[in-house]
C-alpha positions in Angstrom: -17.3 10.5 26.4 -16.9 11.0 22.7 -16.3 7.1 21.9 -19.9 6.2 22.9 -21.2 8.8 20.5 -20.3 7.0 17.4 -18.1 7.4 15.0 -19.9 10.1 13.3 -21.2 11.9 16.0 -17.6 12.0 17.4 -16.2 13.7 14.5 -19.2 16.3 13.9 -18.5 17.2 17.7 -14.8 17.5 17.0 -15.3 19.6 13.5 -17.1 22.1 16.1 -14.2 22.6 17.8 -12.1 23.4 14.6 -12.4 27.1 13.7 -14.0 27.4 10.4 -12.3 27.3 7.2 -9.1 25.3 9.3 -10.6 21.7 9.2 -8.5 19.6 6.9 -10.2 18.0 4.1 -10.8 14.1 4.3 -10.2 11.2 1.5 -11.8 8.3 1.9 -10.9 5.0 -0.1 -11.7 1.3 -0.3 -10.5 -2.0 -1.7 -12.2 -3.5 -4.1 -16.2 -2.3 -5.5 -17.5 -3.1 -2.1 -15.1 -0.9 -0.5 -15.8 2.0 -2.2 -19.3 1.2 -2.0 -18.9 1.9 2.2 -16.7 4.3 1.8 -19.4 6.3 -0.3 -22.2 6.0 1.9 -19.8 7.1 5.0 -18.7 10.2 2.4 -22.6 10.6 1.8 -23.6 10.8 5.6 -21.0 13.0 6.4 -21.7 15.1 3.8 -25.6 15.6 5.2 -23.9 15.9 9.0 -21.2 18.5 8.5 -21.6 20.3 4.7 -18.6 22.1 5.1 -16.5 19.3 5.6 -14.4 18.9 2.1 -14.4 15.0 1.1 -13.0 13.6 -1.2 -13.5 9.7 -2.6 -10.4 7.7 -4.2 -10.8 4.6 -7.1 -8.6 3.2 -9.9 -11.2 2.8 -13.2 -11.8 -0.2 -12.8 -12.9 0.0 -9.4 -14.9 2.9 -10.1 -17.2 1.4 -13.3 -18.0 -1.7 -10.9 -19.4 0.7 -8.7 -21.2 3.0 -10.7 -23.2 0.2 -12.5 -24.5 -0.9 -9.4 -28.0 0.2 -8.0 -29.3 3.5 -7.3 -28.7 4.9 -4.1 -28.0 8.4 -3.0 -24.4 7.9 -2.6 -24.1 6.9 -6.3 -25.7 9.1 -7.5 -23.6 11.7 -5.4 -20.3 9.9 -6.6 -22.1 10.5 -10.1 -22.4 14.0 -9.6 -19.2 14.8 -8.3 -17.0 12.7 -10.5 -13.6 13.7 -11.4 -11.2 11.8 -13.4 -7.6 12.2 -13.4 -4.8 11.3 -16.1 -2.7 8.8 -15.1 0.6 7.6 -17.3 -0.3 5.4 -20.2 2.4 2.0 -19.6 4.3 3.5 -23.1 5.0 6.9 -20.6 6.1 5.1 -18.2 8.8 2.9 -19.7 9.8 6.2 -21.7 11.0 7.3 -18.5 12.6 4.6 -17.2 14.8 4.6 -20.3 16.0 7.8 -19.6 17.1 6.7 -15.9 19.0 4.1 -17.4 16.8 0.9 -17.5 16.5 -1.4 -20.3 13.1 -1.6 -21.9 12.2 -5.6 -21.4 8.6 -7.7 -22.4 9.0 -8.5 -17.9 8.0 -5.1 -17.4 5.1 -4.8 -19.4 2.9 -5.8 -16.0 4.0 -4.2 -13.4 4.6 -1.1 -15.3 0.4 -1.3 -16.5 0.4 -1.7 -13.0 2.0 1.5 -11.7 0.1 3.6 -14.3 -3.2 2.2 -13.3 -2.2 3.7 -9.6 -0.9 6.7 -10.7 2.9 6.7 -9.3 4.2 9.8 -8.6 8.2 10.1 -10.7 9.9 9.8 -6.8 8.3 6.3 -6.5 9.2 5.5 -10.3 12.2 6.4 -10.2 12.9 4.0 -6.7 11.0 1.2 -9.1 13.9 1.7 -11.7 16.8 1.4 -8.8 15.5 -1.9 -8.4 14.7 -2.9 -12.4 18.8 -1.6 -13.0 20.1 -3.8 -10.0 17.8 -6.9 -11.3 19.3 -6.4 -14.9 22.8 -6.5 -13.9 24.3 -9.3 -15.5 26.3 -9.9 -12.3 25.4 -8.9 -8.8 28.6 -7.8 -6.7 28.9 -9.0 -3.3 27.5 -6.5 -0.7 26.5 -6.3 3.1 23.5 -9.0 3.7 20.8 -6.0 3.7 21.8 -4.7 0.2 20.8 -6.6 -1.7 17.2 -6.1 -0.7 17.2 -2.5 0.5 16.5 -1.3 -2.8 13.1 -3.5 -3.4 12.0 -2.9 0.5 12.3 1.2 -0.1 10.7 0.9 -3.4 8.0 -0.7 -1.9 7.6 1.0 0.9 7.3 4.1 -0.9 4.6 2.8 -3.3 2.6 1.3 -0.2 2.9 4.8 1.6 2.3 7.0 -1.5 -1.2 4.8 -1.9 -4.8 6.1 -0.4 -5.6 2.5 1.2 -2.4 1.9 2.8 -0.4 5.4 3.2 0.8 5.2 6.6 0.3 2.3 7.9 4.1 0.5 7.2 6.6 1.3 8.7 10.5 0.8 7.2 12.8 -1.8 8.8 10.8 -1.7 12.1 11.0 -3.6 15.5 7.5 -5.2 16.7 8.9 -4.6 19.9 10.4 -8.2 21.3 13.2 -9.8 21.4 14.5 -12.8 20.3 17.8 -15.0 20.8 18.6 -11.6 22.9 18.5 -9.2 19.8 15.7 -6.7 18.9 13.4 -8.2 15.8 13.7 -6.0 13.0 11.0 -6.2 10.1 11.4 -5.2 6.4 7.7 -3.6 6.0 5.9 -3.6 9.4 2.1 -2.6 10.1 1.4 -2.9 13.3 -2.7 -1.7 13.1 -2.9 -4.8 11.3 -0.3 -6.8 12.9 1.1 -7.9 9.1 4.6 -8.2 9.1 6.0 -8.1 5.0 9.6 -9.5 4.5 11.4 -9.0 1.1 14.0 -12.0 0.8 17.5 -11.1 -1.6 19.2 -13.9 -2.8 21.3 -14.1 0.2 19.2 -15.4 2.1 19.0 -19.0 0.8 22.8 -19.1 0.4 23.5 -19.2 3.9 21.6 -22.6 5.6 22.0 -20.9 9.1 20.2 -17.4 7.8 17.7 -19.4 6.4 17.0 -21.5 9.7 17.3 -17.9 11.6 14.6 -16.2 9.5 12.2 -19.3 10.3 12.7 -18.8 14.2 12.1 -15.5 13.5 8.6 -16.2 11.5 7.6 -18.8 14.6 8.2 -15.6 16.6 6.4 -13.4 14.8 3.4 -15.8 15.1 3.8 -16.3 18.3 3.0 -12.4 19.0 -0.1 -12.5 16.7 1.8 -11.3 13.2 0.7 -12.7 9.8 4.0 -13.1 8.0 4.1 -12.0 4.4 7.9 -13.2 2.5 8.3 -12.1 -0.8 11.5 -12.6 -3.1 13.3 -9.8 -4.2 13.6 -10.2 -7.7 9.7 -11.3 -7.7 9.4 -7.2 -7.0 9.7 -6.6 -10.5 8.1 -9.9 -12.2 5.7 -10.5 -9.6 4.6 -7.0 -8.6 0.6 -7.1 -9.5 0.7 -10.4 -7.4 3.1 -9.3 -4.3 0.0 -5.7 -4.5 -2.5 -7.8 -4.6 -1.2 -10.1 -1.7 -1.1 -6.9 0.5 -4.5 -5.3 -0.4 -6.3 -8.5 0.1 -4.8 -9.4 3.8 -5.2 -5.6 4.5 -8.9 -5.7 3.4 -9.6 -8.8 5.1 -8.3 -6.7 8.7 -10.3 -4.3 8.4 -13.5 -6.0 8.2 -14.4 -6.9 11.9 -13.5 -9.8 13.0 -11.0 -9.9 10.1 
């Protein structure tokens, strides 16, 4: 019955059932200036309907700057009035922290560190990134079980996505979409069931064994038959092309959030 009232009236009705002061705060975010504008309009409507509800908007500086230069509106005025800029570490500061973790500085790290600094990642996520970089900086990678070469990259990427407001709670690590292939349960490195998105991180061993390569292609075809979009990235690109990977995942999630996406 509540669904028929519409999302805003549904939330208002549910909020009335919560004891005063016990309602959780609501964090809204959006991908790009348009996404932020939609989130701001929703926040403005929620503030008018539920003055006691604590609401926050989250955006990076570039997105916020574009939004603030837009045409005037009640939601824009609200964002300007309540704007709080949180200090984020510089790429150089993150580089110093990585050096303390045993990571050798290099030109290759400049772009990913700039992205991580802009996102304001936690020390825990940065430490996982450091583990990935150290693994890549080794002169030779020792023989290991099949999934070890990709495990650090998976853990870091999962931790990063789970710590970001726009993708928090969307992905599961090493999860099954719920069907079998050749008698075995299918497992995906990073699985977003809500958006039917499967993200696979391919280590160097994926291309050393012809049968493993064929098995990956059969897995992709099976996922596609079940409606999943499959994104495959090289493990080495989690460092070298981190920004590209994050932007690709963000674009797909943003597109699939849209009606009919």
